[in-house]
C-alpha positions as CSV (number, residue, x, y, z in Angstrom):
1,X,173.3,154.8,118.8
2,X,170.1,153.2,117.2
3,X,168.5,152.9,114.1
4,X,165.9,155.5,115.5
5,X,168.8,157.7,115.8
6,X,170.3,157.1,112.8
7,X,167.2,158.1,110.8
8,X,165.7,161.1,112.2
9,X,169.9,162.1,111.5
10,X,169.9,161.1,108.3
11,X,166.3,163.0,107.5
12,X,167.2,166.1,109.0
13,X,170.5,166.3,107.0
14,X,169.0,165.4,104.0
15,X,166.0,167.8,104.0
16,X,168.7,170.3,104.9
17,X,170.6,169.1,102.1
18,X,168.6,169.3,99.7
19,X,168.4,173.5,99.2
20,X,172.1,173.5,100.9
21,X,175.0,171.4,99.3
22,X,177.1,172.5,102.7
23,X,174.9,169.7,104.3
24,X,176.7,166.3,102.0
25,X,177.3,163.7,104.4
26,X,181.3,164.8,104.4
27,X,181.2,168.2,105.0
28,X,178.5,167.3,108.1
29,X,180.9,165.0,110.1
30,X,183.9,167.5,109.0
31,X,182.2,170.1,111.0
32,X,181.6,168.5,113.9
33,X,185.0,167.1,114.1
34,X,184.4,163.3,112.8
35,X,185.0,161.0,109.8
36,X,182.4,160.7,107.2
37,X,182.5,157.3,107.5
38,X,181.5,157.2,111.4
39,X,178.8,159.8,110.5
40,X,177.7,157.1,107.7
41,X,177.7,154.5,110.3
42,X,175.6,156.2,113.2
43,X,172.9,157.5,110.2
44,X,172.8,153.8,109.2
45,X,171.9,152.8,113.0
46,X,175.1,150.5,113.4
47,X,176.8,150.9,116.9
48,X,178.7,153.8,117.9
49,X,179.2,156.5,119.9
50,X,179.2,160.4,120.0
51,X,180.7,162.1,123.5
52,X,178.1,165.0,124.4
53,X,180.5,167.5,122.8
54,X,179.7,166.2,119.3
55,X,176.3,165.3,120.2
56,X,175.7,168.5,121.0
57,X,178.2,169.8,117.5
58,X,175.7,167.9,115.5
59,X,172.3,169.2,117.3
60,X,173.9,172.9,116.1
61,X,174.7,171.9,112.8
62,X,170.6,170.5,111.9
63,X,169.2,173.0,113.8
64,X,168.0,170.8,116.6
65,X,168.2,171.3,120.9
66,X,170.7,169.5,122.1
67,X,168.7,168.5,124.9
68,X,166.5,166.5,122.5
69,X,169.4,164.8,120.6
70,X,171.0,164.0,124.3
71,X,168.2,162.2,125.5
72,X,167.4,160.4,122.3
73,X,171.2,158.5,123.0
74,X,170.1,158.2,126.5
75,X,172.4,160.6,127.4
76,X,171.7,164.1,129.3
77,X,173.8,167.0,129.4
78,X,175.4,168.4,132.9
79,X,173.0,171.0,132.7
80,X,170.5,169.0,133.2
81,X,171.9,167.0,135.6
82,X,172.2,169.9,137.8
83,X,168.4,170.7,137.3
84,X,167.2,167.8,138.4
85,X,169.2,167.7,141.3
86,X,167.9,171.5,142.4
87,X,164.4,170.6,141.7
88,X,164.3,166.8,142.0
89,X,160.1,166.6,142.6
90,X,159.5,169.1,139.3
91,X,162.1,166.9,137.0
92,X,159.8,163.8,138.4
93,X,156.3,165.0,137.9
94,X,157.6,166.2,134.3
95,X,158.5,163.1,133.7
96,X,155.1,161.5,135.1
97,X,153.6,163.7,132.7
98,X,155.7,162.7,129.4
99,X,155.3,159.0,130.3
100,X,151.2,159.8,130.7
101,X,151.6,161.4,126.9
102,X,153.4,158.6,125.5
103,X,151.4,156.1,126.9
104,X,147.5,157.3,126.1
105,X,149.2,158.6,122.5
106,X,149.9,162.2,123.4
107,X,146.5,163.3,123.7
């Protein structure tokens, strides 16, 4: 996991925690099935990995799209893999549009 991902996760969790004390690091970690010290390690950007199942659970906890968190970690879900094989030309076109938007500042 990267520092950017860790910062994102911590920011999302702490933002939710302002209104809901059930979003402490211990409680979130417990609900996704990992130890709180491991989630802390992820939030600090230290080397750590999560399975697809755990990333999806974390996304659900934080109200994020699982595909977003998977992509932030260089992973894709089985559903996305199937979509790529079903229509590779469309996927290439979409990826090129995303890359072009990133290179011109998103405009």
